[in-house]
Every structure is written in structure tokens, then in C-alpha cells.
ROTIKE-222538 format. One record per residue: chain; x, y, z of N, C-alpha, C in turn. Coordinates in nm, 2 decimals. Layout:
! residues N
A/X/Y/Z/X/Y/Z/X/Y/Z
...
This chain:
! residues 295
A/0.49/-6.11/0.63/0.38/-6.11/0.72/0.30/-5.98/0.69
A/0.17/-6.00/0.65/0.09/-5.89/0.61/0.04/-5.81/0.73
A/0.00/-5.88/0.83/-0.05/-5.80/0.95/0.07/-5.77/1.04
A/0.04/-5.66/1.13/0.14/-5.62/1.22/0.16/-5.73/1.33
A/0.28/-5.74/1.39/0.30/-5.83/1.49/0.21/-5.82/1.61
A/0.16/-5.69/1.63/0.08/-5.67/1.75/-0.02/-5.56/1.71
A/-0.14/-5.56/1.76/-0.24/-5.45/1.75/-0.26/-5.39/1.88
A/-0.17/-5.41/1.98/-0.18/-5.34/2.11/-0.17/-5.19/2.08
A/-0.26/-5.11/2.13/-0.27/-4.97/2.10/-0.14/-4.89/2.15
A/-0.09/-4.92/2.26/0.04/-4.86/2.31/0.15/-4.89/2.22
A/0.17/-5.02/2.18/0.27/-5.06/2.10/0.26/-4.99/1.96
A/0.14/-4.98/1.90/0.12/-4.92/1.78/0.16/-4.77/1.78
A/0.12/-4.70/1.89/0.16/-4.56/1.91/0.31/-4.54/1.91
A/0.38/-4.63/1.98/0.52/-4.62/1.98/0.59/-4.64/1.84
A/0.53/-4.74/1.77/0.59/-4.78/1.64/0.56/-4.67/1.53
A/0.44/-4.61/1.54/0.40/-4.53/1.43/0.42/-4.38/1.45
A/0.45/-4.34/1.58/0.46/-4.20/1.61/0.60/-4.15/1.58
A/0.63/-4.12/1.46/0.77/-4.08/1.42/0.82/-3.95/1.48
A/0.73/-3.86/1.51/0.77/-3.74/1.57/0.82/-3.76/1.71
A/0.76/-3.86/1.78/0.81/-3.89/1.92/0.94/-3.97/1.91
A/0.96/-4.04/1.80/1.08/-4.12/1.78/1.20/-4.04/1.74
A/1.17/-3.92/1.68/1.28/-3.83/1.64/1.25/-3.69/1.71
A/1.30/-3.68/1.83/1.27/-3.55/1.91/1.32/-3.42/1.84
A/1.42/-3.43/1.76/1.47/-3.31/1.69/1.39/-3.28/1.57
A/1.27/-3.34/1.54/1.20/-3.32/1.42/1.15/-3.17/1.40
A/1.12/-3.10/1.51/1.08/-2.96/1.50/1.19/-2.87/1.44
A/1.31/-2.90/1.48/1.42/-2.82/1.43/1.44/-2.86/1.28
A/1.42/-2.98/1.25/1.44/-3.02/1.11/1.33/-2.96/1.02
A/1.21/-2.96/1.07/1.10/-2.90/0.99/1.12/-2.75/0.97
A/1.18/-2.68/1.07/1.21/-2.54/1.06/1.32/-2.52/0.96
A/1.42/-2.61/0.95/1.52/-2.60/0.86/1.47/-2.62/0.71
A/1.38/-2.72/0.70/1.32/-2.74/0.57/1.24/-2.62/0.52
A/1.16/-2.56/0.61/1.08/-2.44/0.57/1.17/-2.33/0.53
A/1.28/-2.30/0.60/1.36/-2.19/0.57/1.43/-2.21/0.43
A/1.49/-2.33/0.42/1.56/-2.36/0.29/1.46/-2.36/0.17
A/1.34/-2.41/0.19/1.24/-2.42/0.09/1.19/-2.28/0.05
A/1.18/-2.19/0.14/1.14/-2.05/0.11/1.25/-1.98/0.03
A/1.37/-2.01/0.06/1.48/-1.95/-0.02/1.48/-2.00/-0.16
A/1.45/-2.13/-0.18/1.45/-2.19/-0.31/1.34/-2.12/-0.39
A/1.22/-2.10/-0.34/1.11/-2.04/-0.41/1.14/-1.90/-0.44
A/1.21/-1.83/-0.35/1.25/-1.69/-0.38/1.35/-1.67/-0.49
A/1.44/-1.77/-0.49/1.55/-1.76/-0.59/1.50/-1.79/-0.73
A/1.40/-1.87/-0.74/1.34/-1.91/-0.87/1.44/-1.98/-0.96
A/1.40/-2.01/-1.08/1.26/-1.99/-1.13/1.17/-2.11/-1.08
A/1.05/-2.07/-1.05/0.95/-2.17/-1.00/0.81/-2.11/-1.03
A/0.72/-2.20/-1.06/0.58/-2.17/-1.07/0.51/-2.23/-0.95
A/0.45/-2.15/-0.87/0.39/-2.20/-0.75/0.24/-2.19/-0.75
A/0.18/-2.28/-0.68/0.03/-2.28/-0.67/-0.04/-2.29/-0.80
A/0.01/-2.37/-0.89/-0.06/-2.39/-1.02/-0.17/-2.49/-1.00
A/-0.29/-2.45/-1.04/-0.41/-2.53/-1.02/-0.41/-2.66/-1.11
A/-0.42/-2.77/-1.05/-0.45/-2.89/-1.13/-0.59/-2.94/-1.12
A/-0.67/-2.87/-1.04/-0.81/-2.90/-1.02/-0.87/-2.79/-0.94
A/-1.00/-2.81/-0.91/-1.07/-2.70/-0.84/-1.11/-2.73/-0.70
A/-1.06/-2.85/-0.65/-1.09/-2.89/-0.52/-0.99/-2.83/-0.41
A/-1.01/-2.88/-0.29/-0.93/-2.83/-0.18/-0.79/-2.87/-0.20
A/-0.70/-2.77/-0.19/-0.55/-2.79/-0.20/-0.50/-2.85/-0.33
A/-0.58/-2.84/-0.44/-0.55/-2.90/-0.56/-0.46/-2.80/-0.64
A/-0.33/-2.79/-0.59/-0.23/-2.70/-0.65/-0.10/-2.77/-0.65
A/-0.01/-2.73/-0.74/0.12/-2.79/-0.75/0.22/-2.68/-0.78
A/0.35/-2.71/-0.75/0.46/-2.62/-0.78/0.55/-2.69/-0.89
A/0.60/-2.61/-0.98/0.68/-2.66/-1.09/0.82/-2.59/-1.08
A/0.92/-2.68/-1.08/1.06/-2.63/-1.08/1.13/-2.67/-1.21
A/1.14/-2.58/-1.30/1.20/-2.62/-1.43/1.34/-2.67/-1.42
A/1.38/-2.75/-1.52/1.52/-2.80/-1.52/1.61/-2.68/-1.55
A/1.73/-2.68/-1.48/1.83/-2.57/-1.50/1.94/-2.61/-1.60
A/1.99/-2.74/-1.59/2.10/-2.78/-1.67/2.04/-2.80/-1.82
A/2.13/-2.76/-1.91/2.09/-2.78/-2.05/1.99/-2.69/-2.10
A/1.96/-2.57/-2.04/1.87/-2.48/-2.09/1.90/-2.44/-2.23
A/1.80/-2.42/-2.31/1.83/-2.38/-2.45/1.83/-2.50/-2.54
A/1.85/-2.62/-2.49/1.84/-2.74/-2.57/1.70/-2.78/-2.60
A/1.68/-2.85/-2.71/1.55/-2.88/-2.76/1.49/-3.00/-2.68
A/1.57/-3.08/-2.62/1.52/-3.20/-2.55/1.45/-3.16/-2.43
A/1.33/-3.23/-2.40/1.26/-3.21/-2.28/1.32/-3.29/-2.17
A/1.30/-3.24/-2.05/1.37/-3.29/-1.93/1.28/-3.40/-1.87
A/1.35/-3.50/-1.81/1.27/-3.60/-1.73/1.20/-3.53/-1.61
A/1.10/-3.59/-1.56/1.01/-3.53/-1.46/1.01/-3.61/-1.33
A/1.04/-3.54/-1.23/1.03/-3.59/-1.09/0.91/-3.54/-1.03
A/0.81/-3.63/-1.00/0.68/-3.59/-0.94/0.69/-3.64/-0.80
A/0.71/-3.54/-0.71/0.74/-3.57/-0.56/0.62/-3.54/-0.48
A/0.58/-3.64/-0.40/0.46/-3.63/-0.31/0.50/-3.63/-0.17
A/0.47/-3.52/-0.10/0.51/-3.51/0.04/0.44/-3.60/0.14
A/0.50/-3.62/0.26/0.43/-3.70/0.36/0.36/-3.62/0.46
A/0.34/-3.68/0.58/0.27/-3.61/0.69/0.14/-3.69/0.73
A/0.15/-3.82/0.72/0.03/-3.90/0.76/-0.10/-3.86/0.70
A/-0.10/-3.81/0.57/-0.22/-3.77/0.50/-0.29/-3.66/0.58
A/-0.23/-3.60/0.68/-0.31/-3.51/0.76/-0.23/-3.38/0.80
A/-0.10/-3.37/0.75/-0.02/-3.25/0.78/0.08/-3.23/0.68
A/0.16/-3.12/0.69/0.27/-3.08/0.61/0.22/-3.03/0.47
A/0.31/-2.98/0.39/0.27/-2.91/0.27/0.38/-2.92/0.16
A/0.34/-2.91/0.04/0.45/-2.91/-0.07/0.55/-2.80/-0.04
A/0.51/-2.69/0.02/0.60/-2.57/0.04/0.71/-2.61/0.14
A/0.69/-2.71/0.22/0.79/-2.75/0.32/0.90/-2.83/0.25
A/0.88/-2.87/0.12/0.98/-2.96/0.06/1.05/-2.91/-0.07
A/1.03/-2.78/-0.09/1.09/-2.72/-0.21/1.24/-2.74/-0.21
A/1.30/-2.75/-0.09/1.45/-2.76/-0.08/1.50/-2.88/-0.15
A/1.42/-2.98/-0.17/1.46/-3.10/-0.24/1.49/-3.08/-0.39
A/1.42/-2.98/-0.45/1.42/-2.96/-0.59/1.55/-2.93/-0.66
A/1.63/-2.83/-0.60/1.75/-2.79/-0.68/1.85/-2.90/-0.71
A/1.86/-3.00/-0.62/1.96/-3.11/-0.64/1.93/-3.18/-0.77
A/1.80/-3.17/-0.82/1.76/-3.24/-0.94/1.74/-3.15/-1.06
A/1.69/-3.03/-1.03/1.68/-2.93/-1.14/1.82/-2.90/-1.20
A/1.92/-2.89/-1.11/2.06/-2.86/-1.15/2.12/-2.97/-1.23
A/2.06/-3.09/-1.22/2.11/-3.20/-1.30/2.03/-3.23/-1.43
A/1.93/-3.14/-1.46/1.86/-3.15/-1.58/1.72/-3.21/-1.57
A/1.66/-3.22/-1.45/1.53/-3.27/-1.43/1.43/-3.16/-1.40
A/1.31/-3.18/-1.44/1.20/-3.09/-1.40/1.13/-3.15/-1.28
A/1.10/-3.07/-1.17/1.05/-3.13/-1.05/0.91/-3.07/-1.03
A/0.81/-3.15/-1.01/0.67/-3.12/-0.98/0.64/-3.16/-0.84
A/0.58/-3.07/-0.76/0.54/-3.10/-0.62/0.39/-3.07/-0.60
A/0.31/-3.17/-0.59/0.16/-3.14/-0.57/0.12/-3.13/-0.43
A/0.02/-3.06/-0.40/-0.05/-3.06/-0.27/-0.17/-3.15/-0.28
A/-0.23/-3.18/-0.17/-0.36/-3.25/-0.16/-0.43/-3.21/-0.04
A/-0.56/-3.23/-0.04/-0.64/-3.21/0.08/-0.60/-3.30/0.20
A/-0.62/-3.25/0.32/-0.57/-3.33/0.43/-0.69/-3.39/0.51
A/-0.66/-3.51/0.57/-0.76/-3.57/0.66/-0.77/-3.48/0.78
A/-0.89/-3.47/0.85/-1.01/-3.54/0.82/-1.11/-3.48/0.72
A/-1.07/-3.37/0.65/-1.16/-3.31/0.56/-1.19/-3.41/0.44
A/-1.10/-3.50/0.41/-1.11/-3.60/0.31/-1.07/-3.73/0.36
A/-1.09/-3.84/0.28/-1.04/-3.97/0.31/-0.91/-4.00/0.24
A/-0.84/-4.11/0.28/-0.72/-4.15/0.20/-0.75/-4.18/0.06
A/-0.86/-4.26/0.03/-0.89/-4.28/-0.11/-0.92/-4.15/-0.19
A/-0.98/-4.05/-0.12/-1.00/-3.92/-0.19/-0.86/-3.86/-0.23
A/-0.76/-3.87/-0.14/-0.63/-3.82/-0.17/-0.56/-3.89/-0.28
A/-0.58/-4.02/-0.29/-0.53/-4.10/-0.40/-0.58/-4.05/-0.53
A/-0.71/-4.02/-0.54/-0.77/-3.97/-0.66/-0.72/-3.83/-0.69
A/-0.70/-3.75/-0.59/-0.64/-3.62/-0.62/-0.50/-3.63/-0.68
A/-0.42/-3.73/-0.64/-0.29/-3.75/-0.70/-0.30/-3.80/-0.84
A/-0.40/-3.88/-0.86/-0.43/-3.93/-1.00/-0.45/-3.81/-1.09
A/-0.54/-3.71/-1.04/-0.57/-3.60/-1.12/-0.44/-3.51/-1.14
A/-0.36/-3.49/-1.03/-0.24/-3.41/-1.04/-0.14/-3.47/-1.14
A/-0.13/-3.60/-1.14/-0.04/-3.66/-1.24/-0.09/-3.66/-1.38
A/-0.22/-3.67/-1.40/-0.28/-3.66/-1.53/-0.26/-3.52/-1.58
A/-0.28/-3.42/-1.50/-0.25/-3.28/-1.53/-0.11/-3.26/-1.58
A/-0.02/-3.32/-1.50/0.13/-3.31/-1.53/0.16/-3.37/-1.67
A/0.10/-3.49/-1.70/0.12/-3.55/-1.83/0.08/-3.46/-1.94
A/-0.04/-3.39/-1.92/-0.10/-3.32/-2.02/-0.03/-3.18/-2.04
A/0.03/-3.12/-1.94/0.08/-2.99/-1.95/0.23/-2.96/-1.92
A/0.30/-3.07/-1.88/0.44/-3.04/-1.83/0.53/-3.00/-1.95
A/0.50/-3.04/-2.07/0.58/-3.01/-2.19/0.59/-2.86/-2.20
A/0.49/-2.79/-2.17/0.49/-2.64/-2.18/0.60/-2.58/-2.08
A/0.64/-2.66/-1.98/0.73/-2.61/-1.88/0.87/-2.68/-1.90
A/0.89/-2.75/-2.01/1.02/-2.81/-2.04/1.03/-2.95/-1.99
A/0.92/-3.01/-1.94/0.93/-3.15/-1.89/0.88/-3.25/-2.00
A/0.93/-3.37/-1.99/0.89/-3.47/-2.09/0.78/-3.56/-2.03
A/0.66/-3.56/-2.09/0.55/-3.64/-2.03/0.58/-3.79/-2.05
A/0.67/-3.82/-2.13/0.70/-3.96/-2.15/0.80/-4.02/-2.06
A/0.85/-3.93/-1.97/0.96/-3.97/-1.87/0.92/-3.92/-1.73
A/0.81/-3.97/-1.68/0.77/-3.92/-1.55/0.80/-4.03/-1.44
A/0.88/-3.99/-1.34/0.91/-4.08/-1.23/0.84/-4.02/-1.11
A/0.77/-4.11/-1.03/0.70/-4.07/-0.91/0.77/-4.11/-0.78
A/0.79/-4.01/-0.69/0.86/-4.03/-0.57/0.78/-3.98/-0.46
A/0.77/-4.05/-0.34/0.70/-4.00/-0.23/0.76/-4.04/-0.10
A/0.74/-3.96/0.00/0.79/-3.99/0.14/0.68/-4.02/0.23
A/0.69/-4.13/0.31/0.59/-4.17/0.41/0.45/-4.19/0.35
A/0.36/-4.10/0.39/0.22/-4.11/0.33/0.23/-4.09/0.18
A/0.33/-4.00/0.14/0.35/-3.98/0.00/0.41/-4.10/-0.07
A/0.48/-4.18/0.00/0.53/-4.31/-0.05/0.41/-4.40/-0.08
A/0.32/-4.41/0.01/0.19/-4.48/-0.01/0.12/-4.43/-0.14
A/0.11/-4.30/-0.15/0.04/-4.25/-0.27/0.12/-4.27/-0.40
A/0.25/-4.26/-0.39/0.33/-4.29/-0.51/0.31/-4.44/-0.56
A/0.30/-4.53/-0.46/0.28/-4.67/-0.49/0.15/-4.69/-0.55
A/0.05/-4.63/-0.49/-0.09/-4.64/-0.55/-0.10/-4.60/-0.69
A/-0.02/-4.49/-0.73/-0.02/-4.44/-0.87/0.02/-4.55/-0.97
A/0.11/-4.64/-0.92/0.15/-4.75/-1.01/0.04/-4.84/-1.05
A/-0.07/-4.84/-0.97/-0.18/-4.93/-0.99/-0.29/-4.86/-1.07
A/-0.28/-4.74/-1.10/-0.39/-4.67/-1.17/-0.41/-4.72/-1.31
A/-0.54/-4.74/-1.35/-0.58/-4.77/-1.48/-0.60/-4.64/-1.56
A/-0.50/-4.59/-1.62/-0.50/-4.46/-1.67/-0.60/-4.44/-1.79
A/-0.63/-4.54/-1.86/-0.73/-4.53/-1.97/-0.86/-4.50/-1.92
A/-0.89/-4.54/-1.79/-1.02/-4.50/-1.73/-1.03/-4.36/-1.68
A/-0.91/-4.30/-1.67/-0.90/-4.16/-1.63/-0.91/-4.07/-1.75
A/-0.85/-4.11/-1.86/-0.86/-4.03/-1.98/-0.81/-4.11/-2.10
A/-0.88/-4.10/-2.21/-0.84/-4.17/-2.33/-0.70/-4.13/-2.38
A/-0.66/-4.01/-2.35/-0.53/-3.97/-2.39/-0.41/-4.01/-2.31
A/-0.44/-4.08/-2.20/-0.33/-4.12/-2.10/-0.28/-4.26/-2.13
A/-0.15/-4.27/-2.14/-0.09/-4.41/-2.17/-0.09/-4.50/-2.05
A/-0.10/-4.63/-2.07/-0.10/-4.72/-1.96/0.03/-4.71/-1.87
A/0.14/-4.68/-1.94/0.27/-4.67/-1.87/0.30/-4.52/-1.83
A/0.20/-4.44/-1.80/0.22/-4.30/-1.77/0.33/-4.29/-1.66
A/0.33/-4.37/-1.56/0.43/-4.37/-1.45/0.54/-4.46/-1.50
A/0.66/-4.41/-1.53/0.77/-4.49/-1.58/0.83/-4.57/-1.47
A/0.84/-4.52/-1.35/0.89/-4.59/-1.24/0.86/-4.51/-1.11
A/0.88/-4.57/-1.00/0.85/-4.50/-0.87/0.95/-4.54/-0.76
A/0.96/-4.45/-0.67/1.04/-4.47/-0.55/0.96/-4.43/-0.43
A/0.95/-4.52/-0.34/0.87/-4.49/-0.21/0.98/-4.49/-0.10
A/0.98/-4.38/-0.03/1.07/-4.36/0.08/1.00/-4.37/0.21
A/1.03/-4.47/0.30/0.96/-4.48/0.43/0.81/-4.49/0.41
A/0.77/-4.57/0.31/0.62/-4.57/0.28/0.54/-4.67/0.36
A/0.41/-4.66/0.35/0.32/-4.74/0.42/0.23/-4.82/0.32
A/0.22/-4.95/0.33/0.16/-5.03/0.23/0.04/-5.11/0.27
A/0.02/-5.11/0.40/-0.10/-5.18/0.46/-0.16/-5.08/0.56
A/-0.29/-5.04/0.54/-0.35/-4.94/0.62/-0.41/-5.00/0.75
A/-0.42/-5.14/0.76/-0.48/-5.20/0.87/-0.42/-5.16/1.01
A/-0.29/-5.17/1.03/-0.23/-5.13/1.15/-0.25/-4.98/1.18
A/-0.24/-4.90/1.08/-0.27/-4.76/1.10/-0.41/-4.73/1.15
A/-0.50/-4.81/1.09/-0.64/-4.80/1.14/-0.66/-4.82/1.29
A/-0.57/-4.90/1.34/-0.58/-4.94/1.49/-0.48/-4.85/1.57
A/-0.42/-4.75/1.51/-0.32/-4.67/1.59/-0.39/-4.55/1.64
A/-0.40/-4.54/1.78/-0.49/-4.44/1.84/-0.45/-4.29/1.81
A/-0.32/-4.26/1.79/-0.29/-4.12/1.78/-0.32/-4.06/1.64
A/-0.34/-4.15/1.54/-0.37/-4.09/1.41/-0.52/-4.13/1.36
A/-0.57/-4.23/1.41/-0.70/-4.28/1.36/-0.81/-4.17/1.38
A/-0.82/-4.10/1.48/-0.93/-4.00/1.49/-0.93/-3.90/1.38
A/-0.82/-3.87/1.32/-0.81/-3.77/1.21/-0.82/-3.84/1.07
A/-0.77/-3.97/1.07/-0.77/-4.04/0.94/-0.91/-4.11/0.91
A/-0.97/-4.16/1.02/-1.10/-4.23/1.01/-1.09/-4.34/0.90
A/-0.99/-4.42/0.91/-0.98/-4.53/0.81/-1.08/-4.64/0.85
A/-1.15/-4.69/0.74/-1.25/-4.80/0.76/-1.19/-4.93/0.70
A/-1.25/-5.04/0.74/-1.20/-5.17/0.68/-1.22/-5.17/0.52
A/-1.32/-5.10/0.47/-1.33/-5.09/0.33/-1.22/-5.01/0.26
A/-1.17/-4.91/0.33/-1.06/-4.83/0.28/-0.93/-4.91/0.29
A/-0.91/-4.99/0.40/-0.80/-5.08/0.41/-0.79/-5.17/0.28
A/-0.90/-5.23/0.25/-0.90/-5.32/0.13/-0.88/-5.25/0.00
A/-0.93/-5.12/-0.01/-0.93/-5.05/-0.13/-0.79/-4.98/-0.16
A/-0.73/-4.94/-0.05/-0.61/-4.84/-0.06/-0.49/-4.89/0.01
A/-0.47/-5.02/0.02/-0.35/-5.08/0.08/-0.28/-5.15/-0.04
A/-0.17/-5.09/-0.09/-0.10/-5.15/-0.20/-0.06/-5.30/-0.18
A/-0.02/-5.34/-0.06/0.02/-5.48/-0.03/-0.09/-5.57/-0.04
A/-0.22/-5.52/-0.04/-0.33/-5.61/-0.05/-0.39/-5.61/-0.19
A/-0.33/-5.54/-0.28/-0.38/-5.53/-0.42/-0.28/-5.60/-0.51
A/-0.33/-5.65/-0.63/-0.24/-5.72/-0.73/-0.13/-5.62/-0.77
A/-0.02/-5.68/-0.80/0.10/-5.60/-0.84/0.07/-5.54/-0.98
A/0.13/-5.43/-1.01/0.12/-5.37/-1.14/0.20/-5.45/-1.24
A/0.17/-5.44/-1.37/0.25/-5.51/-1.47/0.38/-5.43/-1.49
A/0.49/-5.49/-1.51/0.61/-5.43/-1.55/0.64/-5.45/-1.70
A/0.65/-5.34/-1.77/0.66/-5.35/-1.92/0.80/-5.31/-1.96
A/0.88/-5.41/-2.00/1.02/-5.39/-2.05/1.10/-5.30/-1.95
A/1.09/-5.34/-1.82/1.17/-5.27/-1.73/1.10/-5.14/-1.68
A/0.99/-5.10/-1.73/0.92/-4.98/-1.69/0.81/-5.02/-1.59
A/0.78/-4.92/-1.50/0.68/-4.94/-1.40/0.72/-5.01/-1.28
A/0.85/-5.02/-1.25/0.90/-5.09/-1.13/0.90/-4.99/-1.01
A/0.90/-5.05/-0.89/0.90/-4.97/-0.77/1.03/-5.00/-0.69
A/1.10/-4.90/-0.65/1.21/-4.91/-0.56/1.16/-4.86/-0.42
A/1.19/-4.93/-0.31/1.15/-4.89/-0.18/1.27/-4.89/-0.09
A/1.28/-4.78/0.00/1.38/-4.77/0.09/1.32/-4.72/0.22
A/1.39/-4.75/0.33/1.35/-4.70/0.47/1.48/-4.67/0.54
A/1.48/-4.59/0.64/1.60/-4.57/0.72/1.62/-4.68/0.82
A/1.75/-4.72/0.83/1.78/-4.83/0.93/1.75/-4.79/1.07
A/1.73/-4.66/1.10/1.70/-4.62/1.23/1.55/-4.59/1.25
A/1.47/-4.63/1.16/1.33/-4.62/1.17/1.27/-4.73/1.26
A/1.14/-4.72/1.30/1.08/-4.82/1.38/1.07/-4.95/1.31
A/1.05/-5.06/1.39/1.04/-5.19/1.33/0.93/-5.20/1.24
A/0.82/-5.13/1.26/0.70/-5.13/1.17/0.73/-5.07/1.04
A/0.80/-4.96/1.04/0.83/-4.89/0.91/0.92/-4.98/0.83
A/1.02/-5.04/0.90/1.11/-5.13/0.83/1.03/-5.26/0.78
A/0.93/-5.30/0.86/0.85/-5.42/0.81/0.77/-5.38/0.69
A/0.71/-5.26/0.69/0.64/-5.22/0.57/0.73/-5.22/0.44
A/0.85/-5.18/0.46/0.95/-5.17/0.35/0.97/-5.31/0.29
A/0.98/-5.41/0.37/0.99/-5.55/0.32/0.86/-5.60/0.27
A/0.75/-5.56/0.33/0.62/-5.61/0.30/0.58/-5.59/0.16
A/0.61/-5.48/0.10/0.57/-5.46/-0.04/0.65/-5.54/-0.14
A/0.78/-5.56/-0.10/0.86/-5.65/-0.18/0.81/-5.79/-0.18
A/0.77/-5.84/-0.06/0.71/-5.97/-0.04/0.58/-5.99/-0.11
A/0.50/-5.88/-0.11/0.37/-5.89/-0.17/0.37/-5.88/-0.33
A/0.46/-5.80/-0.38/0.46/-5.78/-0.53/0.58/-5.85/-0.59
A/0.68/-5.90/-0.52/0.79/-5.97/-0.57/0.90/-5.89/-0.63
A/1.02/-5.95/-0.64/1.14/-5.87/-0.68/1.14/-5.82/-0.82
A/1.06/-5.88/-0.91/1.05/-5.83/-1.04/0.99/-5.70/-1.05
A/0.89/-5.67/-0.96/0.82/-5.54/-0.96/0.89/-5.45/-0.86
A/0.95/-5.50/-0.76/1.02/-5.42/-0.66/1.17/-5.47/-0.65
A/1.25/-5.43/-0.75/1.39/-5.48/-0.76/1.48/-5.42/-0.65
A/1.44/-5.30/-0.59/1.53/-5.24/-0.49/1.45/-5.23/-0.36
A/1.50/-5.29/-0.26/1.44/-5.29/-0.12/1.55/-5.28/-0.02
A/1.57/-5.16/0.03/1.69/-5.14/0.11/1.66/-5.06/0.24
A/1.74/-5.08/0.35/1.74/-5.00/0.47/1.87/-4.92/0.47
A/1.86/-4.79/0.47/1.98/-4.71/0.46/2.03/-4.67/0.59
A/2.16/-4.70/0.62/2.22/-4.68/0.75/2.22/-4.53/0.79
A/2.20/-4.51/0.92/2.21/-4.38/0.98/2.09/-4.29/0.96
A/1.99/-4.34/0.90/1.88/-4.25/0.86/1.75/-4.29/0.94
A/1.68/-4.18/0.99/1.55/-4.20/1.05/1.44/-4.15/0.96
A/1.32/-4.14/1.01/1.21/-4.11/0.93/1.21/-3.97/0.86
A/1.29/-3.88/0.92/1.29/-3.74/0.87/1.42/-3.70/0.80
A/1.54/-3.74/0.85/1.66/-3.70/0.78/1.68/-3.78/0.65
A/1.59/-3.88/0.63/1.60/-3.95/0.50/1.55/-3.86/0.39
A/1.46/-3.77/0.42/1.42/-3.67/0.32/1.54/-3.58/0.28
A/1.62/-3.54/0.38/1.73/-3.46/0.35/1.84/-3.54/0.26
A/1.84/-3.67/0.29/1.94/-3.75/0.21/1.91/-3.75/0.06
A/1.78/-3.73/0.03/1.74/-3.73/-0.12/1.82/-3.62/-0.19
A/1.85/-3.51/-0.12/1.91/-3.39/-0.19/2.06/-3.38/-0.16
A/2.12/-3.49/-0.11/2.26/-3.49/-0.08/2.34/-3.56/-0.19
A/2.41/-3.49/-0.28/2.48/-3.55/-0.38/2.58/-3.65/-0.33
A/2.59/-3.77/-0.39/2.68/-3.88/-0.34/2.61/-3.97/-0.24
A/2.50/-3.94/-0.18/2.43/-4.03/-0.10/2.36/-4.14/-0.18
A/2.35/-4.26/-0.12/2.29/-4.37/-0.19/2.15/-4.34/-0.24
A/2.07/-4.27/-0.15/1.93/-4.23/-0.19/1.93/-4.13/-0.30
A/2.02/-4.04/-0.30/2.02/-3.94/-0.41/2.06/-4.01/-0.54
A/2.15/-4.10/-0.53/2.19/-4.18/-0.65/2.08/-4.26/-0.71
A/2.00/-4.32/-0.62/1.88/-4.40/-0.66/1.79/-4.31/-0.74
A/1.76/-4.19/-0.69/1.67/-4.10/-0.75/1.72/-4.05/-0.89
A/1.85/-4.03/-0.90/1.91/-3.99/-1.03/1.91/-4.10/-1.13
A/1.93/-4.22/-1.08/1.92/-4.34/-1.17/1.77/-4.35/-1.22
A/1.68/-4.33/-1.13/1.54/-4.34/-1.17/1.51/-4.24/-1.28
A/1.56/-4.12/-1.27/1.54/-4.01/-1.37/1.63/-4.02/-1.49
A/1.74/-4.09/-1.48/1.83/-4.10/-1.59/1.91/-3.97/-1.61
A/1.95/-3.91/-1.50/2.02/-3.78/-1.51/2.16/-3.80/-1.43
């Protein structure tokens, strides 16, 4: 079902307001910030590297730790943070990186401008530029431009999914069509129409019907999958709202199992502790990420 079961404003607010659904979110955000600051202080990390000259067009690079001194370049995890395209920051998510750098992956975390200063399609194009920069420069930091996996949470999951649809040759003649080797969207949003009708976010997002048509992955043709490359895995927490779980199924229904081979609801997880599960060795989500990266 492409459209939401209801466009009643009160119902939409209940379904899409994740902070209200997870009362302990403030404590979780504080924990993320503290752990992330410690990760950046411990190093090695390159923070606030410019990928463009626009608002918030900076990224952090966490080089691979395992196998240092070896000639082989490391697979790259390009992680896009969430926050309804209007809040949070890459600096809130540095805590995710060590679980993967210690396994031999290079982690890149980009920032983007936040609504209402920009539109969601503007943010999509910022992520296109950030990923193009990563492809062109990550080898200098030990990352393999031929092995880039894109991961995003919530709004970041939407952005990660949109990157699978990018026509890279139109961005730069040096960019390969399969620049994104595969992607994982965690608690992502794939149809902007119900969000456009949700009162608590729409005043800052200012989504228009034209943007719904342009930037809703479930309304766009699926990307080609080349020899197992370019596929999308999607997961949501089993404790998330019915709408976020519907979105998780929606993109599988829209693009089909060949493009979206993994579509799961993970037990015991809500919209925020699912981010912490990424960095927990042994957790199903952590294993999915490592499988994606091949580490």
C-alpha cells in the first residue's frame, strides 16, 4: 500500500513523532554525544573536512584500524545520520565508527544543511556531492573507492536509498555507474506524502507535492542491480510505529526482492536504540553491516 492508512493529522503525529514514542530519547542522545566526543578525542579521525562550500558541507573520516601497514585499501562505510532532515549532526554519531574501523573498514560521516534552510531535494544533492567527493578522495585516507557501502538511519535511510538512484555519469564523467556498491536503510522513509501531511514536522520541512514525486524512492523506478551489486537492505525496529514498519515493507513491495533482498523487523528495537544496535558486535544489525562491507 503506497499511501498511509490514514491522513488524519492526530494519527499522523502519533505515528511519526518518534521522540514522543521513545520518552527516554533525551538520555540516549546524551549518551551518544558523550561517547562520540570520546571517539573523536581518541582519534585518529579527520573532522569537518570540506566536501563543498555550502551550508554544513563537511564530513568526518575515521580510517580503518585493523590491518594498518597493509597495502590493500579498506572498504568504506558512508553513514548518513537521521533527524527528520531538520536536526541532529554527524558529531552525534561518531560512536558508531569504532565497531567498524576496528574490523578494517574506513568510515565516512557527512553532514548536510537542515530544513527549513534547504529542501529535502537540496539535501539529496548535497549527499550526491559528498559521496562523489568520497569516491574521488578516500584512497588518500586508506579507503577503497571501488568498495563503498551507504548506510543511513531514518531520514538518512531515505537519503541512502536515493543515492542508489543517482545517475553518476551526469554528476561527473569520472564517476562509475555502480559507485554505490550496496546500501542499508535503517528505519527509513520511502514515501514523503504522509510526512507532508504530518503537522509537527511539515512547518519546517515544507514538503510540496512536486517534492513528493521527485524525492520519494517508492514512487521512483528501482535501480538496476548489476551482478549482485547495488542492492538495498532495509530494517526497522519491531517496536517502531506501524507507519515506520509499513515504510520498511513499502520499499520491498515497490522495488521487489531482487533489489531489496533483506527486509526485516528486528525484535526489541525502537527508532533510536536501533542505532546503538549497529555498533553491538553479535547483533543481527551489526552482522548485516559487516556482511555489506565484507569485513
